[in-house]
C-alpha positions in Angstrom: 92.9 99.2 128.3 90.2 98.7 125.7 91.8 101.4 123.6 95.2 99.6 123.7 93.8 96.3 122.6 91.7 98.0 119.8 94.8 99.8 118.6 96.9 96.6 118.7 94.1 94.7 116.9 94.0 97.3 114.1 97.9 97.3 113.8 97.8 93.5 113.6 95.2 93.5 110.8 97.0 96.1 108.8 100.3 94.2 109.2 98.8 90.9 108.1 97.0 92.6 105.1 100.2 94.2 104.0 102.0 90.8 104.1 99.4 89.2 102.0 99.6 92.0 99.4 100.6 90.7 96.0 103.3 92.8 94.3 102.8 93.8 90.6 105.6 94.2 88.1 108.4 96.5 88.8 108.1 99.9 87.0 110.5 102.8 87.0 108.8 106.1 86.1 109.2 109.9 86.8 107.9 113.1 85.3 109.4 116.6 85.2 107.4 119.6 86.7 108.2 121.4 83.4 109.3 120.0 80.0 111.8 122.7 79.1 113.8 124.8 81.6 116.0 127.9 81.7 119.3 128.2 83.5 118.8 128.3 87.2 115.0 127.2 87.1 114.1 124.5 89.6 112.8 121.5 87.9 111.1 119.0 90.2 111.5 115.2 89.4 108.4 113.4 90.5 108.7 109.7 91.1 105.8 107.6 89.8 107.5 104.2 90.0 105.5 101.1 91.2 106.3 98.1 93.3 109.9 99.1 94.3 111.9 98.7 97.5 114.5 101.4 96.8 115.6 103.7 94.1 118.6 105.9 93.0 118.6 109.1 91.0 121.5 110.1 88.8 121.4 113.9 88.0 123.8 115.9 86.0 126.6 117.5 87.9 125.4 115.9 91.1 125.7 112.8 93.3 123.2 110.0 93.3 120.2 110.5 95.6 117.8 108.1 97.1 115.0 110.5 97.9 111.5 109.6 96.6 111.3 112.8 94.6 114.0 115.2 93.7 114.8 118.4 91.9 117.4 119.7 89.4 118.7 123.3 88.9 120.4 123.4 85.4 123.5 125.8 85.2 124.0 125.5 81.5 122.0 125.1 78.3 121.6 121.9 76.4 120.0 118.5 76.8 120.4 117.0 80.4 120.1 113.3 80.9 118.4 112.3 84.2 118.1 108.6 85.3 116.0 106.8 87.9 117.0 103.2 88.8 114.6 101.2 90.9 114.9 97.8 92.7 112.0 95.2 93.2 110.4 94.5 96.5 112.5 91.4 96.9 115.7 93.1 95.7 116.3 90.6 92.9 115.4 92.8 90.0 116.3 96.3 88.7 114.9 98.5 86.1 115.6 102.1 85.2 114.3 104.9 83.1 116.2 107.9 81.5 114.6 111.2 80.3 116.0 114.3 78.7 115.4 117.7 80.0 115.9 120.5 77.5 117.5 123.6 78.9 117.2 126.7 76.8 
């Protein structure tokens, strides 16, 4: 029974501290696992955004995705535009970032 109350106390403290946390500015950010790619290479898209509640990826020749990190496998040469849109913690604001992946 002591373990139950200890666990409940710890969860309560964590919950209250999370509620008191002040959010910073919304920032959309991602990096590529490689700056240039070849056809059929897997390029990982690593989300480094801050203070967001949700996000949406827009990737060439694909649907929008809402996973934290993503990947892209180019099927043709050229510059590929990849977008990440993020929403603020309260949902009132959005911001986005676009990057170009060069496929040789």
